[in-house]
C-alpha positions as CSV (number, residue, x, y, z in Angstrom):
1,X,160.9,79.8,80.1
2,X,157.8,77.7,79.8
3,X,154.6,79.0,81.3
4,X,153.3,76.3,83.7
5,X,150.2,78.2,84.7
6,X,146.9,76.6,84.1
7,X,144.8,78.4,81.5
8,X,141.9,80.4,82.7
9,X,138.7,78.5,81.8
10,X,136.1,80.3,79.8
11,X,132.9,81.3,81.7
12,X,129.9,79.1,81.0
13,X,127.6,81.1,78.8
14,X,123.8,80.8,79.1
15,X,122.6,78.3,76.5
16,X,120.2,80.9,74.9
17,X,122.7,83.8,74.6
18,X,122.1,85.3,71.2
19,X,124.5,88.2,71.4
20,X,127.3,88.4,68.8
21,X,130.8,87.4,69.7
22,X,133.5,90.2,69.8
23,X,136.3,89.9,67.2
24,X,139.5,91.7,66.6
25,X,138.4,92.6,63.1
26,X,135.7,94.7,64.7
27,X,137.7,96.3,67.5
28,X,141.1,97.0,65.8
29,X,140.1,98.3,62.4
30,X,141.6,101.7,61.5
31,X,139.2,104.7,61.8
32,X,138.6,106.4,58.4
33,X,140.3,109.8,57.9
34,X,137.0,111.3,56.8
35,X,134.6,110.6,59.6
36,X,131.1,109.4,58.6
37,X,128.3,110.7,60.9
38,X,124.6,110.6,60.9
39,X,122.7,108.0,58.7
40,X,125.8,107.4,56.6
41,X,127.5,105.5,59.4
42,X,125.0,102.6,59.2
43,X,125.1,99.7,56.7
44,X,124.0,96.0,56.3
45,X,120.3,96.6,57.1
46,X,118.2,93.6,57.9
47,X,114.5,93.6,58.6
48,X,113.6,92.8,62.2
49,X,109.9,93.7,62.8
50,X,107.2,96.0,61.5
51,X,104.7,97.7,63.8
52,X,101.8,100.1,63.3
53,X,103.9,103.2,63.4
54,X,107.5,102.2,62.8
55,X,109.9,99.6,61.3
56,X,112.7,97.9,63.2
57,X,115.9,96.9,61.4
58,X,119.2,95.6,62.6
59,X,122.2,97.4,61.0
60,X,125.9,97.8,61.5
61,X,127.5,100.9,63.0
62,X,130.6,101.2,60.9
63,X,132.3,103.6,63.2
64,X,132.1,101.4,66.3
65,X,132.0,98.0,64.6
66,X,128.8,96.9,66.4
67,X,125.3,95.8,65.5
68,X,122.5,98.1,66.6
69,X,118.7,98.4,66.0
70,X,117.3,101.2,64.0
71,X,113.7,102.3,64.5
72,X,112.3,104.3,61.6
73,X,108.9,106.0,61.5
74,X,106.7,104.8,58.6
75,X,106.6,107.2,55.5
76,X,102.8,107.6,55.7
77,X,103.2,109.2,59.1
78,X,105.7,111.8,58.0
79,X,103.0,114.5,58.3
80,X,101.4,113.1,61.4
81,X,102.4,115.6,64.1
82,X,101.2,113.4,67.0
83,X,103.0,110.3,65.8
84,X,106.2,112.3,65.2
85,X,106.0,113.7,68.7
86,X,105.4,110.3,70.2
87,X,108.4,108.9,68.3
88,X,110.6,111.7,69.4
89,X,109.4,111.4,73.0
90,X,110.2,107.7,73.0
91,X,113.7,108.3,71.7
92,X,114.5,111.2,74.1
93,X,112.8,109.7,77.2
94,X,114.6,106.4,76.7
95,X,117.9,108.2,76.1
96,X,117.6,110.4,79.2
97,X,116.6,107.6,81.6
98,X,119.9,106.1,82.5
99,X,119.0,102.9,84.2
100,X,119.8,99.2,83.6
101,X,116.2,98.4,82.6
102,X,116.1,101.0,79.8
103,X,117.6,100.4,76.3
104,X,120.5,102.8,75.6
105,X,119.7,105.1,72.7
106,X,122.8,106.0,70.5
107,X,121.6,108.3,67.8
108,X,118.6,110.3,66.6
109,X,118.2,111.8,63.1
110,X,116.6,111.6,59.6
111,X,117.5,109.1,56.9
112,X,118.0,109.8,53.2
113,X,114.3,109.9,52.7
114,X,113.8,112.4,55.5
115,X,112.2,109.9,57.8
116,X,112.8,110.1,61.5
117,X,115.0,107.3,63.0
118,X,116.8,106.5,66.2
119,X,119.3,103.7,66.9
120,X,119.6,101.8,70.1
121,X,121.2,98.8,71.7
122,X,120.2,95.4,70.2
123,X,118.8,93.4,73.1
124,X,118.1,89.7,73.1
125,X,115.9,87.6,75.3
126,X,112.3,86.4,76.0
127,X,109.4,88.7,76.7
128,X,107.3,87.9,79.8
129,X,104.4,87.4,77.3
130,X,106.2,84.6,75.5
131,X,107.3,83.0,78.8
132,X,103.8,83.0,80.2
133,X,102.3,81.6,77.0
134,X,104.9,78.8,77.0
135,X,104.2,78.0,80.7
136,X,100.4,78.0,80.1
137,X,101.0,75.5,77.3
138,X,102.8,73.2,79.7
139,X,106.3,73.8,78.4
140,X,108.5,72.1,81.1
141,X,111.6,74.0,80.2
142,X,109.9,77.4,80.6
143,X,108.3,76.3,83.9
144,X,111.7,75.2,85.3
145,X,113.8,78.0,83.8
146,X,111.4,80.8,84.8
147,X,110.2,79.7,88.3
148,X,108.3,82.2,90.6
149,X,111.5,83.3,92.3
150,X,113.2,84.3,89.0
151,X,110.0,86.0,87.7
152,X,109.7,88.0,90.9
153,X,113.4,89.0,90.5
154,X,112.6,90.2,87.0
155,X,109.6,92.2,88.2
156,X,111.6,93.8,91.0
157,X,114.2,95.0,88.4
158,X,111.4,96.5,86.2
159,X,109.8,98.1,89.2
160,X,113.1,99.6,90.2
161,X,113.5,101.1,86.8
162,X,109.9,102.5,87.0
163,X,110.7,104.0,90.5
164,X,113.8,105.7,88.9
165,X,111.6,107.0,86.1
166,X,109.0,108.4,88.5
167,X,111.7,110.2,90.5
168,X,112.8,111.8,87.3
169,X,109.3,112.9,86.3
170,X,108.3,110.2,83.9
171,X,105.4,107.7,84.0
172,X,105.6,104.8,81.6
173,X,101.8,104.2,81.1
174,X,102.3,101.0,79.0
175,X,103.7,98.4,81.4
176,X,102.7,95.0,80.1
177,X,104.3,91.5,79.5
178,X,105.0,92.3,75.9
179,X,107.2,95.2,76.9
180,X,109.3,93.4,79.5
181,X,112.3,91.4,78.1
182,X,114.2,88.9,80.2
183,X,117.8,88.5,79.0
184,X,120.0,85.4,79.0
185,X,122.2,86.8,81.8
186,X,119.3,87.6,84.2
187,X,118.9,91.2,83.0
188,X,115.5,92.7,82.6
189,X,114.6,95.4,80.0
190,X,111.5,97.6,79.9
191,X,110.6,98.6,76.3
192,X,108.4,101.2,74.6
193,X,108.4,104.5,76.3
194,X,106.4,106.0,73.4
195,X,103.3,106.9,75.5
196,X,105.2,108.0,78.6
197,X,103.9,111.0,80.5
198,X,106.4,113.7,81.3
199,X,105.5,116.1,84.0
200,X,106.5,119.2,82.1
201,X,103.9,118.4,79.4
202,X,100.8,119.3,81.4
203,X,99.7,121.8,78.8
204,X,99.3,119.0,76.2
205,X,97.2,116.7,78.5
206,X,93.9,117.1,76.5
207,X,95.6,116.3,73.2
208,X,97.5,113.4,74.7
209,X,94.3,112.0,76.2
210,X,92.4,112.0,72.9
211,X,95.3,110.6,70.9
212,X,96.1,107.9,73.5
213,X,92.6,106.4,73.1
214,X,92.9,106.5,69.3
215,X,96.1,104.5,69.5
216,X,94.7,102.0,72.0
217,X,91.7,101.2,69.9
218,X,93.4,101.2,66.5
219,X,92.9,98.0,64.5
220,X,96.6,97.6,64.1
221,X,97.2,97.4,67.9
222,X,97.2,94.1,69.8
223,X,93.6,93.7,71.2
224,X,95.1,93.0,74.6
225,X,96.8,96.3,75.0
226,X,94.1,97.8,77.3
227,X,94.3,94.8,79.6
228,X,97.0,96.4,81.8
229,X,95.6,100.0,81.9
230,X,94.5,101.5,85.2
231,X,91.0,102.7,85.8
232,X,92.2,106.3,85.6
233,X,93.7,105.7,82.2
234,X,90.4,104.3,81.0
235,X,88.5,107.3,82.3
236,X,90.8,109.6,80.3
237,X,93.9,110.2,82.3
238,X,94.9,113.8,82.6
239,X,96.1,115.0,86.0
240,X,95.0,111.6,87.6
241,X,97.9,109.8,85.9
242,X,100.9,109.5,88.2
243,X,103.3,106.8,89.6
244,X,100.3,104.8,91.0
245,X,99.2,104.2,87.4
246,X,102.4,102.2,86.8
247,X,101.8,100.5,90.1
248,X,98.5,99.2,88.8
249,X,100.0,97.9,85.6
250,X,102.8,96.2,87.4
251,X,100.2,94.6,89.6
252,X,98.4,93.3,86.5
253,X,101.7,91.8,85.2
254,X,102.2,90.2,88.6
255,X,98.7,88.8,88.5
256,X,99.4,87.1,85.1
257,X,102.8,85.8,86.4
258,X,101.0,84.2,89.3
259,X,97.9,82.8,87.5
260,X,99.0,82.7,83.8
261,X,95.8,84.6,83.0
262,X,95.0,88.3,82.6
263,X,93.2,90.0,85.6
264,X,90.2,91.2,83.4
265,X,89.3,90.5,79.8
266,X,86.1,91.4,77.9
267,X,85.0,90.2,74.5
268,X,86.0,93.6,73.0
269,X,87.9,96.7,74.0
270,X,85.0,98.6,75.4
271,X,83.8,95.7,77.6
272,X,87.4,95.4,78.9
273,X,87.4,99.1,79.8
274,X,84.1,98.7,81.6
275,X,85.4,95.8,83.6
276,X,88.6,97.6,84.6
277,X,86.6,100.6,85.9
278,X,83.8,98.6,87.7
279,X,85.0,95.0,88.5
280,X,87.7,93.6,90.7
281,X,89.5,90.5,89.3
282,X,89.1,87.2,91.1
283,X,91.8,86.8,93.8
284,X,94.8,85.0,92.4
285,X,94.4,82.0,94.7
286,X,90.8,81.5,93.5
287,X,91.7,82.1,89.9
288,X,94.4,79.5,89.8
289,X,94.2,77.2,92.9
290,X,96.3,74.6,91.3
291,X,99.3,76.9,91.3
292,X,99.5,77.2,95.1
293,X,100.1,80.9,95.1
294,X,101.4,82.3,98.5
295,X,98.7,84.3,100.3
296,X,101.0,87.2,101.0
297,X,102.0,87.5,97.4
298,X,98.4,87.4,96.3
299,X,97.6,90.2,98.8
300,X,100.4,92.3,97.3
301,X,99.0,91.8,93.8
302,X,95.4,92.7,94.8
303,X,96.6,95.9,96.6
304,X,98.4,97.0,93.5
305,X,95.2,96.4,91.5
306,X,93.0,98.5,93.7
307,X,90.5,100.7,91.8
308,X,91.2,103.7,93.9
309,X,94.8,104.9,93.6
310,X,94.8,105.9,97.3
311,X,94.4,102.2,98.2
312,X,97.3,101.0,96.1
313,X,101.0,101.2,97.0
314,X,101.6,104.9,96.9
315,X,105.0,104.6,95.3
316,X,106.7,101.9,93.3
317,X,109.3,101.6,96.0
318,X,106.6,100.6,98.5
319,X,105.6,97.7,96.1
320,X,109.3,96.7,95.7
321,X,109.7,96.6,99.5
322,X,106.6,94.5,99.9
323,X,107.9,91.9,97.4
324,X,111.3,91.9,98.9
325,X,109.9,91.4,102.4
326,X,107.9,88.4,101.1
327,X,111.0,86.9,99.4
328,X,113.0,87.4,102.5
329,X,110.5,85.6,104.7
330,X,110.1,82.8,102.2
331,X,113.8,82.3,102.1
332,X,114.0,82.3,105.9
333,X,111.2,79.8,106.1
334,X,112.9,77.5,103.6
335,X,116.0,77.5,105.8
336,X,114.2,76.4,108.9
């Protein structure tokens, strides 16, 4: 008998979706009788990016038939205990934080040259940094595609992930536009947990404080990295680092979303540090009057950027609720 049912139409995919298609040749292949584990399961390596401490490559997981990203510590850091600890912390913290904004980590080990590596999901999208730069340059597509409502939705997702991390004893400490990825299907991803603070590590605070400043002022780091640090981070951190530190950094990201400019920037790192400790940024509506920033949203931003942690939102959840209340009232106003 002929089947007269209408075929189910394929869902419209976002125009910028870069994820690979799924094929039978990858799902239905026989599993080898001699299972390959560890580094030997990966093949087809392709360079992706190189940073100051590690190399990123895409590769194929032969056991599961999928593309993954492998992050490998540089050979010259093989005897650097701090960088090894930071690398392992990033892998393990990311693996243990099971939230939609974190990148799933699949494997941790050593390669054939005894270098540390971990593999993770290959994520695609635009960073908030690239979106802001395109908008500042007048890119009409970026301005239309990533309007304020969508950017606030992304920020709320990231803040929800940070709230989850805080409840589980982790402070990210490096929230910035470069570390927030916006996917083609509306998903947000928060990257780079390598300098996260874990509550149980209080005994290592002095060592972490010294090494953190070495990393932030290293010539291989982007000069803008300190721009999103809280005053307590600039002063040295230690016991003063808590969830409100991430609130400050999220406020700095919100400021740049609203104004397309960083809250505070000096001519060099030390000047930026001095400004963060001693100066308040111009209110968003004064900094970018042409952008017609809502007053309530500007107030949320400035509260998150308060110098004194006691004057900020005391939890990330409080900041989320403030943004949600604003969005709700804005929606209700649009209906009337």
